[in-house]
Each structure stands twice: as C-alpha cells, then as structure tokens.
N, C-alpha and C positions, 0 to 999 in steps of 0.2 A: 632368092631371086628378088630383084627390086624393079619397080617401074618408075622412071624419072619423068615427071610431067613437065611440059613447057611452062615457062613463066607466064602467069596470068590465066592458067587453066581454070575454067569455071567450076565451082563446087558441085554443080549438078552433074557435070561430066565425070568428075572424080567419083561421085557416088554411083553413077551408072557403071563405071569400070569395077568398082567394088562389088556391086551386085553380080556382075557377070563372073567375076573371079570366084565368088562364093558358090555359084552354080557349078563350077568346075571342081568343087571340093577344097578350095583354098581359103585361107583366112587372111584377108587384106588388113594391113596396119598402116594407115596414113601417117606420115611424119611431115610436119610443117617445118621446113627449113627457113633460113634467112631469105633465100631467093626463090626456092621452088618447093613444090610438094612432091614427096617421094612416097610410093606405096610399097611397103614390104609385104611379100607374099610368103606365108608360112604354110607348110604342108609338103606333099610329094610333088616337087617341081622337076624331078630328074628327067622325066620324059616329055616335059612341056617345051614346045618350040618357041623361043623368044620372038620369032617372026610372027607367030600367030597372035601373040600378045600385042605386038606393035600395030597390028591391023585393027585392034579394038577401037582406036580413036586417033584422029589427026593431032590431038593434044598430047599424045605420048611422044616424048623426045627420044627415049632410049630404054631398052630393057637389058638388065645385066644380071648375071649369076653372081652370088656371093660365094667366093671360093673357100673362105675360112670355115672350119667346123663349127665355130661359134658364130651364129648368124646374127641375132639381134644385137649382140655386143660389138660386132665388127664395125669398123669405121666405114667399110663399104656399104653397110646397111643404111647409113645416113648420107651416102654419096660424098664421103670425105669430110662432112661437117662434124664438129664436136657437139656434144650435148651439154646441158647444164642441169644441176640439181639445185632447186630453190627450196630452202627450208624455212618455214615460219618460226620465228622466235619471239619472246616477249619484247625485244627491242626492234622488231621488224624482220622482214625476210632477208636471208643470207644466201648468196648464190655461190655454188662451187662450179668451176669450169674454166676452160682455157681462156675465155674472153673476160674473166672477172679477176679482181684482186685476190691475192693469196689469203686464204682463210686459216686462222690459227686456232687449234683446239688444244686446250691445256687443262691440267689438273692431276690429281693423284691416281696412282694405280688402283687403289681401293678406297672406298668411303669408310672412314674409321669412326668419326663422331661428328655431331652437328657443328661444333665450334671450328673444327679443322676444315670441314668441307665448305662452310660459308666463308671463312677467312680466305681460303684459297680462291674461291669463286670471285670474291670482291677484288682481290689483288690481280688476278689474271685478266679480269674484265678491264681494270684501270690501265693495264699495260697494252691492251688492244686485242685480246682474245675474243672470239665470237661464240665459242662453245666450251662448256665444262665437261671434261671426261672424268669418270669415276666408276669403279667397278662395284656393283652390288653383289653379283655372283662371280666368283673368280675361279677359273680353271687353273689348278696348280699341279706341277709335276709330282710333288710329294703329297700324300694324303694327310700329312701332319702339318702342312703349311696352312697359313690363314686363307680360308676359302671365301671370305666376304661375309657381310652381315645379312645378305639376302633382302627380303621384303622390307625390313626396317630401314635398310640403306636407301631404298627407293624413296621412302618418305623424306629422308634427309636430302636427297638430290632435288626433290620437289621444293623443299625449303630453300636450298641454295639457288634454284632457278628463280624463285620469287624474290629473294633478296638481291640478286645480281642482275637479273634480266637476261642472263646467258641461256643459250640453247643447251640441251643436255644430250650427251651421247653415253650410252652404257651397253654392256654386253649381254646378249642372251645366250645361255648355254643349253637350255632345255625348252622344247616346244611347250611344256606345261607352264612355263613362266612368261610366255610371250605376251599374253593379255595384260598381266600386271606391269610389265616393262613398257608396253604400248601406251599405257595411261600416263607415264612420266617422261619417257624419252622422246626427243625430237628426231634423233637418229638412232637406229638400232644397230649395234655392232655385232658382227659374226667374227669371232676370233680365229686366230691361226689354227688352233687345234680342231676347230669345227668347219674349216673351209670346205671339206668334202663330206660333211654331214648332210646328205642329200635330203633327208626328210625335214631337217631344220631349214635348209635353203628353200624348199618348196613352201614351207609355212611363212617365212618372211617374204617370199615372193607373192603370197596371197593377201598380204596386208599392205597398207598404203604409206607407211612411214618410210623415209629413205633408209637405205641399208649401207653400212660401212663394212666392206668385205676385206678382211686382212688376208694376206697371202700366207699359205701354209708354210711350215718351217722347212719343208723339202720340196715344195711344189714348183713345177715348171710354170712358165708364163701361160702356156696353153691350158694346163690344168686349172690354173687360177681363173682364166677367162671362161672356161667351160663351167666353173662353179658360178660365176656371175650370170652365165646364160640360163642356169636353172632359175635364178631369181627373176630375170626378165621374162622367161617363158611362163612363169607363174602369174605374170601380169603387172609386176612392179618395175617400171623403167628407171627408178631413182636409186642407182647404185654408185657408190664411191669406192674406188679400189685403193687399198692401203698396202704399200711396200713396207714391211717391218723387219726385214732381215732374214737371211737363210741360215740354217744350221751349218756351222763351220767346224773344221778340225782344229782350228787354232782357238781354243776356248780360254787360253791363259790371258789373252789381252783384250778380246772383245767377246761379248755375249753371243752375237750373231755376225753374219757378214751382210752389211747393208748394201743391197744391189741397186745403186743409183742408175746403172745402165738400163734398168727396167723402165725408168721414166720415159726416155725417148723411144724405147721399143713399144711401150704401151701407146704412146702418142701416134705412132704409125698404125697400130693394129686396131685400136678401139676408140670409140667416141666418148667413153665414160671419163668423168673427172678422176684425178689422181691425187693421192695423199702419200706422204712419206713420214714414217715414225722413226726419227733418229734415236729416240730413247731406248726402245726395244732393239733397234737395229745395231746399237753399239754396246749397250748395257752399262755404260759409264758416263756420268754426268759431264766429265771434262771433255768428252768427245762430241757431245750433243751440239754445241754451238757451231763447230766447224762443219758437221754433216748437215745441219739445218740450212746453213748458208749455201752449201754445195747443192742441196736438194732444190733450192730456188733457182740456182744457176742452171741446173739440169732440166728445169721446166715443170716442177710440181705445181699443182693447183692449191694444195693445202698442206699443213704440217700438224702433227700431233706431238705435243711436248709434255713430258711428265713433270709436274710441279708439286712440291710438298712443303709445308711450313717448316718441317724439321726432318729432313731425309734420313738422318741417323736413327730416328725413332719410328720410321715408317714400318707398317706391318707387312708391306710387300714392295719390292723393287725400289728400295731407298737409294742404292748406289747409282741408279740411272736418273734420279730425280733432281731437278734444279730447285733451289730455294726461290721464293718470290723475288728477292732482290736480284738473283742471277737471271731470272726470267725477264725482269725489267731491262737489264742490260742487253740480253739477247734480242729482245724486240727492237731496241734501238739499232742494233747491228743489222737485223733482218730488214728493217725499213730502208736502210741504205742500199742493200742488194736489190730488194724488191722494187724500189723506186727507179734504180738504174735500168731495170728490165721492164719498167712500166707495168708492174704487177702488184703494186702496193696501194692500199686505199689512201686517197688523198684526204688530208685533214680538212674539215669544213671551213670555208672562208669566214672570217670574222665580219660581223655586220656593225656599222656605226663607227 
C-alpha cells in the first residue's frame, strides 16, 4: 500500500503520518519523487481500509494498494516514477536509470593476470566504458573448467581500478566471500545461477553496495522481480536488473535466447534500472553488436559487453568476447543509436 502526499506537504506532517502508521504495526518508507513524496507501507495491510488512512491528514492526496506480489520493486510503489542507482567511482558518480545516458560495462569474463586486466581496463575506458567487469570467482557448469583466481584476482581488479579510474563490477558466489568483494567492488553482481540463492540475496540486501542482479537461465520475469524484492526487503534499494538470455533448445546457433522483450515489460512493471548483456545472451561475438544496438532501441539503461585482448586465448567465454578494436567500433555505432534516442552521454564542450 502507498500513501501519495500532495505537492508541498510539510515534512512535519509526513513524519506525523509515519508515527501513526508505526503505531498500527506498519513500517513506513518515505520515497521522495521528482514532484511528490510517497510513503510506502510495509506490513499486513490486507485488512486496512484506505479511507481510514486518507483521514489521517488533509495533505494526503491518495491511498493505493500495490497489486503486484513484488511490492518495493513495483513501479506502482513509486507511483509510476522510475528510480536511479548512483554509483561512486574514481572518476566521479555514475547514474543508472531511465532519465540518464546509457552506461556501458565492459571487460573480460575472468581476471587472468595483471597485464591483461589493466590493458583491457585502459582500452575500454578510452572507448567510453564507465565500469570494468571481471570475474574473480567464476561459477562454471563443468567442475574442470577455469573457476577464477579468487582473492588474488580481486587484488588485480583493484590495480585496474587505480590505473583506469573505472568502477569495478564482479560476482559474488558465496556469502563467505562477500566482505572481501565489498572492499574492491563498486557494484556486486549476483549471477544467473544464484538468482534464487535466497540466503545470498538477503546478505547482499543487508549491505550498501549496489547489486547487479542477473536473470536466471530459466526464470520468469516475476521470479526475477521477486528475487530483487529480497534485496530491497533487506534494506538495499540499489538494484540493477540484467537480462542475459534464457536457456534455449536451439544451442547450435546461439548460447542463449536474449529476451529483449523483457526490457519494455520491465519498464512497465518496475522502477529499477535495466541492463542487457548481449555477450552471454548470444554467446558469439559476431552477434553482439547487432543485439547491443537493438537493446538500446528497446530501451535499456545500460549494457554489459565482454572484451578480451585475445579472445582465442581467453580462459573463459572467448567466443563471445570482442577484441578492444572491435569494442572501439561498437562504441562508435552505439553512440549513433544512443544519440538518436537522446540516451548517449554528450561529449564535453571544448573551451577556448
């Protein structure tokens, strides 16, 4: 249930309503929108009469029930407004959201060595990426495949961050590793295989770093949003949803089925920022540029692109990785699409 306050409602009146709601056993969560303040009510509201709430104050414009099973994640919860996730980085804050330019995240599937990760970071930064992706801990289908270098890879990511100024995004697989990853990552990724690892979701919800939540390989949109609800219910409102492709029966030609229809569906259902990963979504580097351009046209807020200095020698996911030169060309193409849709960061004006 949400309480929509009238424009200009005094802060004292909002606090008074909050106090009364707590006395009824509810937990109010004020949300400051662009035009109005909305108070989300968490708790047992099934038997609560909206008319009774409306009588609390003349400053209350409307009381509405949130019909979706995902409450905090629902766009209704913010009265139709989108939210933003602002991430501090060495080069300044970067904003993810519908009202901001497309944010590009790029880098290798796995951190292999210092030279490789620093070289990649410098190259993708020069092309316009804002974040470096790189796996320290890698969930793999085969127990014999490369699993990542673990804690030593986190140190290499920290070096790449210092050398490039990029923000860092890396995956957490186990709650035992969360504290170590927290020290290095600017965004903590929960991978597709862990989307419904509820104990992990609760833990990342209890810390304050933004969370990048990938869609499970066979997850419905509602299951995905309910997973995000776990994180928000834990106290962390900064979640970015990543569409990375669904398991498909046609494994001969694509690794997964990239569900770009999820982007407009999510825009209607949730206020959270949206990312598309065309690298995992297709599994082949030659399809990545087309699907990246299509993702921007569909309305994504950000992209995750795999880039490796030498994809043929990559320890994981080489076939879906672009070379740095290919990434340079892709960013030029994306700038055309993004600019046409008013979603691309404008180059700073020259002075003098």
